[in-house]
N, C-alpha and C positions, 0 to 999 in steps of 0.2 A: 553575807555570803550566799544565802539562799536566793537572793535577787540575782546575783551574778550567775549562779548555776541555771536559773530559769532562762536567762538570755542566751545561753550557749547550749541549750538542750539539743541533742541529736534528733529529737522527735519533732522539732518545729517543722511546719509544712514546707518552708523554703529549703531546709536541709534535706528533707525527704525528696523533694522534687529535684534538687541538684544531684543527689545520689542516683536517682532513677535515670536522669538524662545522661550522666557519665557512664553508667552501666549499659544503657542502650547504645550509646555511641561506640563503646568498646565491642559490644556484641555485633553490631552491624558491620563494623570495620573487619572484624574477624571472619564473619560470614562471607563478606565480599572477597576477602583474600582466599578463603577456602574454596569458593566457587569459581575462582579464576576470573572474576568480573574485573573489567578495566574501569577504574575509578578516576583515571586521569581525564582532564578536560579535552574536549574536541578542539583541535587546532586548525583543521581544514577539512574539506570534503574531497573525495576522490571520484572522478568520473571515468567510467569505462565506456569508451566509444563503441566497442564491439558488442557489448551486452546491454548497454543502456542502464547499467547499475550506477547509482548515486549513493556513495558510502561515507560514513563517518571516518575521519582520519585523525590520527593522534601523533604526538611528537615522536613516539617510537614508530618509525615508518614501516617496521615489519608487522605491525598490528593494524589490521583493517577492521573497523567496527561494523555495526549493523548497516545494511544496505536497503535502499528503496529502488523500485524500478521506474525509470523514466517512460517505460512502455505504457504505463497507465495514463500518460498525457495524451496518447493517441486516441483513446476512447472517451476521455472525460474533458470535453471542450469547455464546459462551464468553469470548472476549477482551474483550467489552464489559463484563464483570463487573469487570474491573480498574478501568475508568473509573468505573463505578457505585460501587465501594467508595471511591475517593478523593474523589468528590463527595457521597457519602452519599445518593444518589438513584438511582432506577431510570430506565433508558432504556426508555420505553414505546411500544407500538404504538398505532395501526396505522402511524404514520409515525415509525419509530425515528430517522431522520436529523433530522427536525424536532425531535424530543424531545431528542436529543443537543445540537443547536445551542442550544436554549432553556436546557438545563442549563449549558452552557459560558458563555453570555452573560448569562443572567438567573436562574441557579439559586438554590436556597434556602441552600446551604452553601458559598458561594464565599469563597475566601481573598483575593479581589481584586474590583475593580470593572471591568467591561467598559466600554469607551468606544466610542460610535458615532461613526465618522469621517464627514467630508463625502462620501467616496466610497461610503458605504453599507456599508462593511466595519466589523466590530467589531475593536477592538484589545484584546487581553488580555495581561497581563504574563507573563513567564516565571516560573513558580514550580512547586511540586511537582505541583499539579493539572494545569496545562497541559502540563508536561513529560510527565506520565503519558499524556495524550491523544496527544501526538506519538509517544512510544515505542510505544504500543499500535497506532497506525495504521501505523507502520513495521513492527512485528512482523506484523500482518495482511498487509501487502503482501509481506513476505518469505516468509511461510508460503504465501501464495497463488501466488506466481510463482517460488519456488525449485523447481528441477527442471523 
C-alpha cells in the first residue's frame, strides 16, 4: 500500500510541473482576454495603397492588427533586396513605396491573387512572399529604432 501511495504522490516533480503549466496557461489566457489581445491566427495581410500600411489581418474582418509601413522601403535599399528576391522583381524609383505596393498587389510573379476589398484595402494571403515582406519591415523597424 505504501508503494502505491509513493507512485501517486502529488509532490512528484512531474505532477508539480504539470500543475504549474496548467496554471500558467489559464493565467495567460485570462490575461490575454482581459487586455483585449487578439489571440486568433493571422489569416491574411491588408495593404493600404494610400498610406503604405501593411497590416496583419484576421478572419474577423472588422479587426485590423498591427501595421508596418512600406515607406521604410524607400530609404532602406539594402533590406529591400530580400523582398525583391522573393518577388523576382525590382522595387524601382522614383516612388519606391508605390513600386513596392504595386509589386505586392499586382506583381508579375505572385504566388497568390490580391483581392481589392470594399474598404479600398487589398487583402493578400499569408504565404512565403507576404511573410517575407512582414519580416523585412519588422527588421527595418528594429534596426532603425534599436538603441
